[in-house]
C-alpha positions, 0 to 999 in steps of 0.5 A: 277405958270404956269406949264404943267406936263406930266404923264403916260409914261413907258415901254410897249411891241410892240403892247401895249398901253399907255395913256399920260396925260398933266395937266395944273396948274396956268392957264386954258387950255380952250383958248389954243390949245395943242400939243404933241411932241416927241424926240428920241435919236439922232433925232430932235423933231417931232410933233405928234398930236395937238387939238384945244381949242374946241376939235373939230379939231385935227391933227396927224403926218403920223407916228401915224395916226390910232394908236394915239388919242388926246383928252381934258377935259377942266373941268379937265384942262387936255389933253390926248394922247391915244397911241395904237399899239405901235412900237419900233420907238415910243420910245422917250421923249414926251412933251406937249405944249400950243399954243394961236393960232391954232392947228399945228405940228410946234413947233414954234407955242407953247409958253410954254412946259412941261418937258416931260415923257419917253415912251419906247417900247421894248420887 
């Protein structure tokens, strides 16, 4: 069965770090671009970052540039999102999704989504 499973979320203090993982099963990530999205309470879903199938091209939302880093390990069928210098406004449910086309921060480009992992940044 095709699955994307996010993990690594939790509670962290402002300025702290978390590393999210997006593990695929039932298919190979090799030929897919992977995006990370987030949705905070009362707000629309926001594209955070994406990486193309080769791992050579990445994109970041302006709000996370310089703080977040996306990477992939196709041998492990996993994509990661390293989040540093976390801020309270980063609090949200984080989702990964696959795209058969290019790396983009528009949700319409993605055809399959995980169920999300919660990130809370608070003192």
